[in-house]
Structure formats: C-alpha cells, structure tokens
C-alpha positions as CSV (number, residue, x, y, z in Angstrom):
1,X,0.0,0.0,0.0
2,X,1.3,3.4,-0.9
3,X,1.1,5.8,2.0
4,X,0.7,9.4,0.9
5,X,0.6,11.4,4.2
6,X,4.0,12.9,5.2
7,X,6.4,10.6,7.0
8,X,9.5,11.2,9.1
9,X,12.7,11.7,7.0
10,X,15.6,9.2,7.2
11,X,18.1,12.1,7.4
12,X,16.3,13.5,10.4
13,X,16.0,10.1,12.0
14,X,19.8,9.7,11.6
15,X,20.3,13.1,13.2
16,X,18.2,12.3,16.3
17,X,20.1,9.0,16.7
18,X,23.4,10.9,16.6
19,X,22.0,13.2,19.3
20,X,21.2,10.1,21.4
21,X,24.8,9.0,20.9
22,X,26.0,12.4,22.4
23,X,27.8,13.4,19.3
24,X,29.3,16.9,19.8
25,X,28.7,18.2,16.2
26,X,26.6,17.0,13.3
27,X,27.7,18.3,9.9
28,X,24.9,18.2,7.4
29,X,26.5,17.9,3.9
30,X,23.9,19.5,1.7
31,X,22.1,22.7,1.0
32,X,21.8,25.2,3.8
33,X,18.1,24.6,4.3
34,X,18.2,20.8,4.5
35,X,16.5,19.6,7.7
36,X,16.5,23.1,9.0
37,X,13.7,22.8,11.6
38,X,15.1,19.5,12.9
39,X,18.5,21.0,13.2
40,X,17.1,23.9,15.4
41,X,15.4,21.4,17.7
42,X,18.5,19.2,18.1
43,X,20.6,22.3,18.9
44,X,18.2,22.9,21.8
45,X,19.3,19.6,23.1
46,X,22.9,20.7,23.2
47,X,24.3,19.2,20.0
48,X,25.9,21.6,17.5
49,X,24.4,21.2,14.0
50,X,26.1,22.9,11.0
51,X,25.8,22.8,7.2
52,X,28.3,22.6,4.4
53,X,25.8,24.8,2.4
54,X,26.1,23.1,-1.0
55,X,25.5,25.4,-3.9
56,X,24.4,24.9,-7.6
57,X,28.0,24.4,-8.8
58,X,28.6,21.7,-6.1
59,X,25.9,19.6,-7.7
60,X,28.0,19.6,-10.9
61,X,31.6,19.7,-9.8
62,X,31.2,18.1,-6.3
63,X,31.0,19.6,-2.9
64,X,34.0,18.0,-1.1
65,X,35.9,21.3,-0.9
66,X,32.9,22.9,0.9
67,X,32.8,19.9,3.3
68,X,36.5,20.0,4.0
69,X,36.3,23.8,4.7
70,X,33.3,23.2,7.0
71,X,35.1,20.5,9.0
72,X,38.1,22.7,9.5
73,X,35.8,25.5,10.8
74,X,34.1,23.0,13.1
75,X,37.4,22.1,14.6
76,X,38.4,25.7,15.0
77,X,35.1,26.9,16.5
78,X,34.0,24.0,18.7
79,X,37.1,21.7,19.2
80,X,34.8,18.7,19.4
81,X,35.6,15.1,20.4
82,X,33.1,13.4,18.1
83,X,31.8,14.7,14.8
84,X,29.3,13.0,12.4
85,X,29.1,14.0,8.8
86,X,25.6,13.1,7.5
87,X,24.7,12.8,3.8
88,X,21.6,14.3,2.2
89,X,19.7,13.9,-1.0
90,X,22.0,16.4,-2.8
91,X,25.3,14.9,-1.7
92,X,24.3,11.3,-2.1
93,X,22.7,11.6,-5.5
94,X,26.0,13.0,-6.9
95,X,27.9,10.2,-5.2
96,X,29.9,12.4,-2.8
97,X,32.7,10.5,-1.0
98,X,32.3,11.6,2.6
99,X,35.1,9.4,3.9
100,X,37.6,10.9,1.4
101,X,36.6,14.5,2.4
102,X,36.9,13.6,6.1
103,X,40.4,12.2,5.5
104,X,41.5,15.2,3.5
105,X,40.2,17.6,6.2
106,X,42.3,15.8,8.9
107,X,40.9,17.7,11.8
108,X,42.4,15.4,14.4
109,X,39.3,14.1,16.2
110,X,36.8,11.2,15.8
111,X,34.9,12.1,12.6
112,X,32.7,9.5,10.9
113,X,30.3,9.5,7.9
114,X,26.7,8.6,7.8
115,X,25.7,7.7,4.3
116,X,22.0,8.4,4.2
117,X,19.5,10.4,2.1
118,X,15.9,11.3,2.1
119,X,14.7,8.7,-0.5
120,X,15.5,5.6,1.6
121,X,12.5,3.3,2.1
122,X,12.0,3.9,5.8
123,X,12.9,6.7,8.2
124,X,14.5,4.1,10.4
125,X,16.9,3.2,7.6
126,X,18.6,6.5,8.3
127,X,18.9,5.8,12.0
128,X,20.4,2.4,11.2
129,X,23.0,4.1,9.0
130,X,23.9,6.3,12.0
131,X,24.2,3.4,14.3
132,X,26.4,1.5,11.9
133,X,28.6,4.6,11.4
134,X,28.9,5.1,15.2
135,X,29.9,1.5,15.7
136,X,32.7,1.7,13.1
137,X,33.8,4.9,14.9
138,X,34.1,3.0,18.2
139,X,31.2,4.9,19.9
140,X,29.2,1.7,20.6
141,X,30.1,-2.0,20.4
142,X,28.7,-4.6,18.0
143,X,26.2,-5.9,20.6
144,X,24.6,-2.5,21.1
145,X,24.6,-2.0,17.3
146,X,22.7,-5.2,16.7
147,X,20.3,-4.3,19.5
148,X,19.5,-0.9,18.1
149,X,19.0,-2.3,14.6
150,X,16.6,-4.9,16.0
151,X,14.6,-2.2,17.8
152,X,14.4,0.1,14.8
153,X,13.2,-2.7,12.6
154,X,10.6,-3.7,15.2
155,X,9.3,-0.1,15.3
156,X,9.0,-0.1,11.5
157,X,7.0,-3.3,11.6
158,X,4.7,-2.0,14.3
159,X,4.0,1.2,12.4
160,X,3.0,-0.9,9.4
161,X,0.7,-3.0,11.5
162,X,-1.2,-0.5,13.6
163,X,0.6,2.8,13.3
164,X,1.0,5.7,10.9
165,X,1.8,3.6,7.9
166,X,-1.1,1.2,8.4
167,X,-3.4,3.5,6.4
168,X,-2.9,5.3,3.1
169,X,-3.8,8.7,4.4
170,X,-4.5,10.1,7.9
171,X,-5.9,13.6,8.5
172,X,-4.1,15.3,11.4
173,X,-6.5,16.2,14.2
174,X,-6.2,17.9,17.6
175,X,-9.0,15.8,19.0
176,X,-11.4,16.4,21.8
177,X,-10.7,18.2,25.0
178,X,-9.2,16.4,28.0
179,X,-12.3,16.9,30.2
180,X,-14.1,13.6,29.4
181,X,-10.9,11.6,29.9
182,X,-10.1,13.3,33.2
183,X,-13.6,12.8,34.5
184,X,-13.6,9.1,33.5
185,X,-10.4,8.7,35.5
186,X,-11.7,10.6,38.5
187,X,-14.9,8.6,38.5
188,X,-13.0,5.4,38.5
189,X,-11.0,6.3,41.6
190,X,-14.1,7.7,43.4
191,X,-15.8,4.3,42.8
192,X,-12.9,2.5,44.3
193,X,-11.9,0.9,41.0
194,X,-8.5,-0.4,39.9
195,X,-6.7,1.9,37.5
196,X,-3.6,0.9,35.5
197,X,-1.4,3.1,33.4
198,X,1.2,1.8,30.9
199,X,3.7,4.2,29.5
200,X,5.3,3.1,26.2
201,X,7.2,6.3,25.6
202,X,9.5,7.0,22.7
203,X,12.8,8.4,24.1
204,X,12.6,12.1,25.2
205,X,8.8,12.2,25.0
206,X,8.8,10.3,28.3
207,X,9.5,13.7,30.0
208,X,5.9,14.6,29.1
209,X,4.1,11.3,29.4
210,X,5.6,10.6,32.8
211,X,3.5,13.4,34.1
212,X,0.5,11.1,33.9
213,X,2.1,9.0,36.6
214,X,2.2,12.1,38.9
215,X,-1.4,13.2,38.1
216,X,-2.7,9.7,38.7
217,X,-0.9,9.3,42.0
218,X,-2.4,12.7,43.1
219,X,-5.9,11.5,42.1
220,X,-5.6,8.2,43.9
221,X,-4.5,9.9,47.1
222,X,-7.3,12.4,46.9
223,X,-10.1,10.0,45.8
224,X,-9.2,6.5,46.8
225,X,-9.1,3.4,44.6
226,X,-6.1,1.4,43.5
227,X,-3.3,2.3,41.0
228,X,-0.8,0.3,39.1
229,X,2.0,2.0,37.0
230,X,4.2,0.4,34.4
231,X,6.7,2.2,32.2
232,X,9.7,1.6,29.9
233,X,12.1,3.4,32.2
234,X,15.0,1.0,32.6
235,X,18.1,3.2,33.4
236,X,20.6,0.6,32.2
237,X,19.3,0.2,28.6
238,X,19.9,2.4,25.6
239,X,22.3,4.9,24.1
240,X,24.0,7.4,26.5
241,X,21.4,10.1,26.3
242,X,18.5,7.7,26.5
243,X,19.7,6.2,29.8
244,X,20.1,9.8,31.1
245,X,16.4,10.5,30.3
246,X,15.3,7.5,32.3
247,X,17.5,8.5,35.2
248,X,16.1,12.0,35.2
249,X,12.5,10.9,35.1
250,X,12.9,8.1,37.6
251,X,14.7,10.3,40.0
252,X,12.0,13.0,39.8
253,X,9.2,10.5,40.3
254,X,10.9,9.1,43.4
255,X,11.5,12.5,44.8
256,X,7.8,13.1,44.6
257,X,6.9,9.8,46.2
258,X,5.8,8.0,43.1
259,X,7.1,4.4,42.5
260,X,6.8,2.5,39.3
261,X,5.3,-0.9,40.0
262,X,6.7,-2.5,36.8
263,X,9.8,-1.1,35.0
264,X,9.8,-2.9,31.7
265,X,12.4,-2.1,29.0
266,X,14.2,1.0,28.1
267,X,13.0,4.2,26.5
268,X,14.2,3.0,23.1
269,X,12.3,-0.3,23.5
270,X,8.7,1.1,23.1
271,X,8.2,-1.1,20.1
272,X,8.9,-4.4,21.8
273,X,7.8,-4.1,25.4
274,X,4.0,-4.3,24.8
275,X,3.6,-8.0,25.5
276,X,5.5,-7.8,28.8
277,X,3.5,-4.6,29.8
278,X,0.3,-6.4,29.1
279,X,1.3,-9.5,31.1
280,X,2.1,-7.3,34.1
281,X,-1.1,-5.3,33.8
282,X,-3.3,-8.3,33.3
283,X,-2.0,-9.6,36.6
284,X,-3.3,-6.4,38.3
285,X,-6.7,-6.9,36.5
286,X,-7.6,-3.2,36.1
287,X,-11.1,-1.8,35.7
288,X,-9.7,1.1,33.6
289,X,-6.5,1.0,31.5
290,X,-4.6,4.2,30.4
291,X,-2.0,3.9,27.7
292,X,0.3,6.9,27.1
293,X,3.0,7.5,24.5
294,X,2.7,4.9,21.7
295,X,-0.6,3.1,22.7
296,X,-0.7,1.1,19.5
297,X,2.5,-0.8,20.6
298,X,0.3,-2.3,23.4
299,X,-1.3,-5.5,22.1
300,X,-5.1,-5.8,22.2
301,X,-6.0,-2.3,23.3
302,X,-9.8,-1.7,23.2
303,X,-12.2,1.1,22.5
304,X,-12.8,1.5,26.2
305,X,-9.2,2.2,27.0
306,X,-7.8,5.7,27.4
307,X,-5.2,6.4,24.7
308,X,-2.9,9.5,25.0
309,X,-0.5,10.3,22.1
310,X,1.4,13.3,20.9
311,X,0.9,12.7,17.2
312,X,-2.1,14.4,15.4
313,X,-2.2,11.7,12.7
314,X,-1.9,8.9,15.2
315,X,-4.7,10.4,17.2
316,X,-6.8,10.5,14.0
317,X,-5.9,6.8,13.5
318,X,-7.2,5.9,17.1
319,X,-10.4,7.9,16.7
320,X,-11.1,6.1,13.3
321,X,-10.8,2.8,15.2
322,X,-13.6,3.9,17.5
323,X,-11.4,4.7,20.5
324,X,-13.7,7.4,22.0
325,X,-11.3,8.1,24.9
326,X,-8.3,9.0,22.7
327,X,-6.7,12.4,23.2
328,X,-3.7,14.2,21.9
329,X,-0.9,16.1,23.8
330,X,-0.1,17.9,20.6
331,X,3.3,19.7,20.3
332,X,4.9,17.6,23.0
333,X,8.0,17.1,21.1
334,X,9.0,20.7,21.0
335,X,8.2,21.1,24.7
336,X,10.6,18.4,25.8
337,X,13.6,19.2,23.7
338,X,16.5,20.1,26.0
339,X,14.5,19.6,29.2
340,X,15.8,17.6,32.2
341,X,12.5,17.6,34.1
342,X,9.0,16.3,33.6
343,X,6.8,18.6,31.6
344,X,3.1,18.8,32.7
345,X,0.5,17.4,30.3
346,X,-2.9,19.0,29.6
347,X,-4.5,15.7,30.6
348,X,-2.6,15.6,33.8
349,X,-3.4,19.3,34.7
350,X,-7.1,18.7,33.9
351,X,-7.2,15.7,36.2
352,X,-5.4,17.7,39.0
353,X,-7.9,20.5,38.6
354,X,-10.9,18.1,38.9
355,X,-9.6,16.5,42.1
356,X,-8.8,19.9,43.6
357,X,-5.0,19.8,43.6
C-alpha cells in the first residue's frame, strides 16, 4: 500500500540518533536549508548542527571542498571530540565520497560519515546508518549496534501493522478536550476501582508522558481506589542520552513519592515491550486502562481504554478505530527538547484541577 501522508525523514532520524549518541557536532552535507527545523530542535538539546551549504555548482563539480572547509571551521570553532558527517539527498545523488573528504580535512578528532539520504525506504533506515557509522567509529560496540537495529526494525513493523503507515492517508486532528478523559479517571477512583497506566514512551517524549504518573498518583491519594503503574524506564538500557532521560525521570518521580510498579524495558524499546507490559497489567486486572506514549504498541488495546498520544495523525488513527477516549498532547516534542525535568500534560493538569490539587 502506498502511504501518501507525510512521514519522518531518514536524514532527520539519523540526526536524532546521533544526538542520542551524544555526538558533539553534526555536519549536514547538503544545501543550507536541508533539515533546518530538525537542526534547530536538536541544537536545543545541546548538539551543534552545522551545514556545508552546498550550492548549484557543487551539484555539478562536487561539494567536497565545501565539506573540508566546514570540517576545519568546526574544529576551530568547537574543538569537538566526536563529529558525524551526514549525507543528504543532494550529496548522495551525486555520489559524494564523505570518507575521502573527512580524511582530507584531517581535523584530528573522531569524525565519521553517515551515508544516508531522504529517499531511503523507511525513516528508520537513516537511523540504522547512523548506528552503523557510530559502531565503526568506536562509539558503541557490536552488541549495542545489533540491539539498536533490531529495535528500529521492530518499530517499523509495528507502524505498518497499527501505526502511521497502516493507512494510506490520515488527516491530522487535535482531537477532543481532556475533560471527558479526566472525568472518567476521577470517577473510576471515586468508585474504588482499579486503574492501571502503561507508558510506552519514545525516548525524550517520556519527559511529558511521565506526568500522567504524577497526576494519577495525586488523584488516587485524593479520591481512593487502586493504581498500578508500568513504564519503559530502565536506566541501564539504551544509548547514553536515552539512559540519562530514564535516570532524570525516575529520580524526579521518586523525589515526589511515586514508584513504578513494573519497570519494563528502556526508552528505546517502546516497540517491543508491549507484550510484557500487558502481562504485568493483566496480573493487576484493572477496571480502567490508560495507555500513554505509543498506545498502538500495546497488544489488544480496546475502544474503552484511554489512549494518549502526541501525534495528530496517530490520534486520527485511534479515533477512526472507535477509541472514543483517545486524546492528543499535541506539540509535546517541541516542549521536551532540552528539558531535564517532567513537563506537565494538559490531561494531567485537567485531572489535577478536577480533584482539587
């Protein structure tokens, strides 16, 4: 099936993966405007992103001179330890040899190429290229490389099954207000029911979705009932930055008296932890189930479950399935870039207001 709604770009996926590796500088070898918006967001996370600024003539005669000059400026300006040079449609179509330019620049630090472009089949293919390049550069070992590739391919398969590539076109929506969902949760606690929340969060988005744990704990304390929390917050799994996210969030939850009943997988394992999450939650036998982050990664979710996502098209997908209690925390990604603390959710704030916090 041909999917015609916009999808993430392999170049951008590679850039975010390089950020998770804690690369100091990303050099985008292409036109100045290539991946501009993503570059700005990644810089908010503390990674320098620069461009070689390829021009018309570079498409004919090659842009290696521009790349060499850019690398020398990077060394002079930032004195980095690790630098990734990432290909784009422009540089890869003309067959630019990134490795040769890196060698010629000779800037005396760990510089490695990522041979990707925007026309690769899946956005995750770009991330895999970044992982492979980082492994060759000694930033991760072969075991972590294979683990990351397995996770990325699992995410692609899940999107094709129930996610954004499972339908030809999805209209982005902002969805309903959070009032109905918050009232449903509050009523469950007032009635002494068992409420479970599973967070299957994708990387830094956990800084937003973890707020649901805080809001639910507040509601339970105010109204009664029982609460079970499960989340992919293992602090020992993932690339360096991913483990740091999990430590930040877990530490903040603990400081506020909130404990996770079941820590299942890391923040890069959202695509493979669903079965284990379900097994843990089935053991609790909840009357109400809340899924936050990537709800479609949880097997067998129903129309009666509360689904909370950040993606307007994914929200559209849930609503089209008849999930009447699906809501969107739109623009979450821009809110969490560069943060080190949990960012309140609209759903969480609505629930807190209802219970009088």
